[in-house]
C-alpha positions in Angstrom: -19.2 -22.1 21.6 -15.9 -24.2 22.0 -15.8 -28.1 22.8 -12.9 -30.3 24.1 -12.8 -32.3 20.8 -11.3 -31.1 17.4 -14.2 -29.3 16.2 -15.8 -26.4 17.9 -19.0 -28.5 17.8 -19.9 -32.1 17.9 -20.8 -34.4 15.1 -24.2 -34.5 16.2 -24.4 -30.8 16.6 -22.7 -30.6 12.9 -25.5 -32.5 11.4 -28.1 -29.9 12.8 -26.3 -27.1 11.0 -29.1 -24.9 9.5 -27.3 -22.9 6.9 -24.4 -20.7 6.0 -23.8 -17.1 7.2 -21.2 -14.5 6.9 -20.4 -13.4 10.3 -17.1 -11.4 10.3 -17.2 -10.7 14.0 -17.1 -14.5 15.0 -13.7 -15.9 14.3 -15.2 -19.6 14.4 -16.2 -21.6 11.6 -19.2 -22.9 13.3 -21.3 -20.8 15.7 -24.7 -20.9 17.4 -27.6 -18.1 17.3 -30.7 -18.5 19.2 -30.1 -22.1 19.6 -29.7 -22.9 16.0 -26.1 -23.9 14.5 -24.7 -22.2 11.4 -21.5 -22.6 9.2 -19.4 -19.2 9.1 -18.4 -18.6 5.5 -16.1 -15.7 6.7 -12.6 -16.5 6.8 -10.0 -14.0 8.5 -6.9 -13.2 6.6 -3.5 -14.0 7.9 -3.0 -10.3 8.9 -6.1 -10.4 11.0 -4.7 -13.3 12.8 -1.3 -11.6 13.7 -0.4 -11.2 17.3 2.1 -8.9 19.0 3.4 -5.3 18.6 4.9 -4.0 15.4 8.8 -4.5 15.3 9.2 -1.5 13.2 7.1 1.6 11.8 5.4 0.5 8.4 7.0 3.7 6.9 6.2 3.2 3.3 2.4 2.8 4.0 2.4 5.7 6.5 4.1 7.9 3.9 1.5 6.9 1.5 -1.6 7.6 3.8 0.2 11.1 4.8 0.2 11.8 1.0 -3.3 10.9 0.6 -4.2 13.3 3.3 -2.4 16.1 1.5 0.1 16.2 4.6 -2.5 17.2 6.8 -2.0 15.9 10.1 -5.6 16.0 11.5 -6.8 14.3 8.4 -4.0 11.9 8.6 -5.0 10.9 11.9 -8.7 10.6 11.1 -7.7 8.2 8.3 -5.6 6.2 10.4 -8.0 5.8 13.2 -10.8 5.0 10.7 -8.7 2.1 9.3 -7.6 0.8 12.8 -11.2 0.8 14.1 -12.6 -1.1 11.6 -9.4 -3.6 11.5 -9.6 -4.2 15.2 -13.2 -4.5 15.6 -14.7 -5.3 12.0 -17.6 -3.2 13.0 -18.3 -0.5 10.2 -18.2 3.1 11.4 -21.1 5.2 10.6 -19.0 7.5 8.5 -17.5 6.9 4.9 -14.3 8.5 4.0 -14.4 10.2 0.4 -10.8 10.7 -0.8 -10.9 13.3 -3.7 -7.9 14.3 -5.7 -6.1 14.1 -8.9 -5.5 10.8 -11.0 -2.3 8.8 -9.9 -2.5 10.4 -6.3 -2.4 6.8 -4.8 -6.3 6.2 -4.2 -6.2 3.0 -6.1 -2.9 1.8 -4.3 -4.6 2.3 -0.8 -7.6 0.0 -1.8 -6.0 -2.6 -4.1 -2.5 -3.1 -2.4 -3.4 -2.3 1.3 -6.9 -2.7 2.3 -7.9 -5.5 -0.1 -4.7 -7.5 1.3 -5.6 -6.8 5.0 -9.3 -7.6 4.6 -9.1 -10.3 2.0 -9.7 -9.8 -1.6 -12.7 -12.1 -1.6 -14.1 -9.6 0.9 -13.6 -6.5 -0.9 -15.1 -5.0 -4.0 -14.8 -2.0 -6.2 -18.0 -0.7 -7.3 -18.5 1.7 -10.3 -21.5 3.4 -11.9 -22.3 0.4 -14.1 -22.7 -1.8 -11.0 -24.8 0.9 -9.1 -27.3 1.4 -12.1 -27.7 -2.4 -12.0 -31.0 -3.8 -11.1 -29.6 -6.7 -9.0 -27.3 -4.9 -6.6 -27.4 -7.5 -3.9 -24.8 -9.6 -5.5 -22.2 -6.7 -5.3 -22.7 -5.9 -1.6 -23.7 -9.3 0.0 -21.0 -10.8 2.3 -18.3 -8.0 2.0 -16.0 -6.1 4.3 -15.0 -3.2 2.2 -16.8 -1.2 -0.6 -14.7 1.1 -2.7 -17.1 3.3 -4.7 -14.8 4.4 -7.4 -15.8 7.6 -9.5 -19.4 7.2 -8.8 -21.4 10.0 -10.5 -23.8 10.9 -7.5 -25.5 13.8 -9.4 -26.9 11.6 -11.8 -27.6 8.7 -9.2 -30.3 10.5 -7.1 -32.5 7.5 -7.5 -29.5 5.5 -5.6 -29.4 7.9 -2.5 -31.3 5.5 -0.3 -28.9 2.8 -1.5 -25.7 5.0 -0.6 -27.2 5.9 2.9 -28.2 2.4 3.8 -24.8 0.9 2.9 -22.9 3.5 4.9 -25.0 3.4 8.0 -27.7 0.7 7.8 -27.3 -3.0 9.5 -29.3 -4.4 6.5 -31.1 -3.4 3.3 -33.8 -4.8 0.8 -32.4 -5.4 -2.5 -33.4 -7.7 -5.4 -31.0 -10.8 -6.0 -31.2 -12.4 -9.5 -33.0 -15.8 -9.8 -33.6 -15.5 -6.0 -36.8 -15.0 -3.8 -36.0 -12.3 -1.3 -37.7 -13.1 2.1 -35.2 -11.2 4.4 -33.2 -8.2 4.2 -29.4 -8.5 3.2 -27.3 -7.8 6.3 -24.5 -5.1 5.6 -21.2 -5.6 7.2 -18.7 -3.4 5.0 -17.1 -0.1 5.7 -17.5 2.3 2.6 -14.8 4.5 1.0 -15.4 6.6 -1.9 -12.7 7.8 -4.5 -12.9 10.3 -7.3 -10.8 12.6 -9.3 -13.6 15.1 -9.3 -14.9 16.9 -6.4 -18.2 17.7 -7.8 -18.9 13.9 -8.4 -20.2 13.8 -4.9 -23.4 15.1 -3.7 -23.6 16.1 0.2 -26.5 17.6 2.0 -26.3 20.2 4.8 -25.8 18.6 8.3 -24.6 15.6 6.5 -23.0 13.0 9.0 -22.2 10.1 6.7 -19.1 11.6 4.9 -15.5 12.8 5.9 -14.2 14.4 2.5 -10.4 14.5 2.2 -8.5 16.3 -0.4 -5.3 14.2 -1.6 -1.9 15.2 -2.6 -0.7 15.4 -6.1 0.2 12.6 -8.7 2.7 10.3 -7.4 4.9 10.8 -10.5 5.5 14.5 -9.4 7.0 13.2 -6.0 9.1 10.6 -7.5 6.7 8.0 -6.0 7.2 9.6 -2.4 11.1 9.3 -3.1 11.0 5.6 -3.7 11.9 6.0 -7.2 9.3 4.2 -9.2 5.7 2.8 -8.9 7.2 -0.8 -8.4 9.6 0.3 -5.7 6.7 1.9 -3.6 4.3 -1.2 -4.1 7.2 -3.4 -3.1 7.8 -1.2 0.1 4.1 -1.6 0.9 4.0 -5.3 0.6 7.0 -5.5 3.0 5.0 -3.3 5.3 1.8 -5.2 5.5 2.4 -7.4 8.6 3.9 -4.7 10.7 1.1 -2.3 9.3 -1.6 -4.9 10.4 0.3 -5.0 13.9 0.3 -1.4 14.1 -3.5 -1.1 13.4 -4.1 -3.7 16.1 -2.1 -1.7 18.5 -3.4 1.6 17.8 -5.3 3.6 20.3 -8.7 3.9 18.6 -10.9 6.6 19.3 -14.4 5.1 18.8 -16.1 8.3 18.9 -13.9 9.9 16.2 -14.4 7.0 13.9 -18.1 7.5 13.9 -18.0 11.4 13.7 -17.5 13.1 10.4 -14.7 15.7 10.1 -15.2 18.9 9.1 -13.2 19.8 6.1 -13.2 22.9 3.5 -13.6 20.1 0.8 -16.7 19.0 2.3 -18.0 22.4 2.9 -17.4 23.1 -0.9 -19.3 20.2 -2.1 -22.1 20.9 0.4 -22.3 24.4 -1.0 -22.2 23.1 -4.8 -25.0 20.6 -3.8 -27.4 23.7 -3.0 -28.8 26.4 -5.2 -25.5 28.1 -4.6 -25.8 30.9 -7.2 -28.3 33.1 -5.1 -26.1 33.1 -2.0 -23.1 33.9 -4.2 -24.7 36.8 -5.6 -25.9 38.1 -2.2 -22.2 37.8 -0.8 -20.9 40.1 -3.6 -23.6 42.7 -3.4 -23.4 42.7 0.5 -19.7 42.8 0.4 -19.7 39.9 2.7 -16.1 38.7 2.8 -16.8 36.0 5.4 -18.7 34.1 2.7 -15.4 33.6 0.7 -13.5 32.3 3.8 -13.1 28.7 2.4 -10.9 30.4 -0.2 -8.0 30.3 2.3 -8.3 26.7 3.0 -8.4 25.8 -0.5 -5.2 27.5 -1.3 -6.8 30.6 -2.9 -5.5 32.8 -0.1 -4.2 35.5 -2.7 -7.6 35.6 -4.3 -9.3 36.1 -0.9 -7.1 38.9 -0.1 -7.7 40.6 -3.2 -11.6 40.4 -2.8 -11.1 41.6 0.9 -9.1 44.8 -0.5 -11.6 45.3 -3.3 -14.7 45.2 -0.8 -13.2 47.7 1.2 -13.5 50.0 -1.8 -16.8 48.7 -2.7 -16.0 46.9 -6.0 -15.0 43.7 -7.2 -12.8 42.8 -10.4 -14.8 41.1 -12.9 -12.3 38.4 -13.5 -12.4 37.4 -9.7 -16.1 36.5 -9.8 -15.5 33.4 -12.1 -12.3 32.6 -10.3 -14.0 32.7 -6.9 -17.3 30.7 -8.2 -14.9 28.1 -9.8 -12.8 27.6 -6.7 -15.7 27.4 -4.2 -17.9 25.1 -6.2 -15.1 23.1 -8.2 -16.6 24.4 -11.4 -14.9 25.5 -14.8 -17.5 28.3 -16.1 -16.5 31.2 -18.1 -17.0 34.6 -16.6 -19.7 35.4 -19.3 -21.8 32.3 -18.1 -21.5 33.1 -14.5 -22.5 36.7 -15.1 -25.5 35.4 -17.0 -26.8 33.2 -14.3 -26.3 36.1 -11.8 -28.3 38.5 -14.0 -31.0 36.0 -14.5 -31.6 36.0 -10.6 -35.0 37.4 -9.7 -36.2 39.4 -7.8 -32.4 40.0 -7.0 -32.0 42.9 -9.4 -29.1 44.7 -7.8 -26.4 43.1 -9.5 -27.3 43.7 -13.3 -27.3 47.5 -12.4 -23.8 47.7 -11.0 -21.6 50.2 -12.9 -18.3 49.6 -14.2 -14.9 51.3 -13.6 -11.5 50.8 -14.9 -8.1 50.4 -13.4 -5.6 49.7 -16.0 -6.4 46.7 -17.6 -8.9 45.5 -14.8 -12.6 46.0 -15.0 -14.4 46.4 -11.9 -18.2 46.4 -10.9 -19.0 49.2 -8.5 -20.7 47.7 -5.4 -21.3 51.1 -3.6 -25.0 51.6 -2.7 
């Protein structure tokens, strides 16, 4: 509520300020809610206050984003739209992006050098397993704009499922705060991003609408740091791009519906499958010669393996070695053929597989799938 004097409220009203509150969508130090005055503890960064259009393309930052989406145009556009949506409106989307890929791909650079600068370092936090397992989580999520969940082991954090769901989608959450008597829920303003070097760190259920999973490019060292020659040169280029990138995001034609809709990706389908009891489905796909079950191998860059399975299925057989290759590729595992066959043969009452006879072709060993 603006006044003609130097302050947004009068001296008399200032005396009536009730308490401090974090309100990122209100760009005033003092504000009124339901007839009560509050002091806003949120302070916009200089990048949030920039006006006008960019004078040039922020090429270094866009190059990094393209690399982080493994040079996939639809995933790149999705990531850009997600960043622009939150930067323009400071309203968290209902979808968290999970960047999964090799160490050194640039996931940390994105959060530490770009996001934390744009949104303010005091407003951003990296959360690890130790923080997640703390009894007092309120401190780490209260009054923040961005949460970076780094290498969180979902599969060992089932008791925290409700916490993750709330942080991503809910407007508030009830949590304990050390030495504080909680009489109301903590409001949640922050956007969430997850990063991991291991795809099996996440746990995603069927029909999930909270995650978009994106497989990153390779280690930046292998690309000569995106042809910038060194880590230092890459970071320097990013820093020079920040103001132009902020203007770029402010002028971005945001698709609000897309920002709140998860993107279906092969990586996400792999995680969903691995989160389920997948060994029975895998078993059935083999004995039923169901090549469609293995379609994700193509999107996961195992096209040759898919083609070999398709050829062998036409002859009602499967190469013993390809069973482990297919399983490990689909579910991001590293199990031996012996271990996978042991699990397949343990399935009851599915007893077809153990009775399959062998055939040999050169040094390859096949299971005969003919009925």
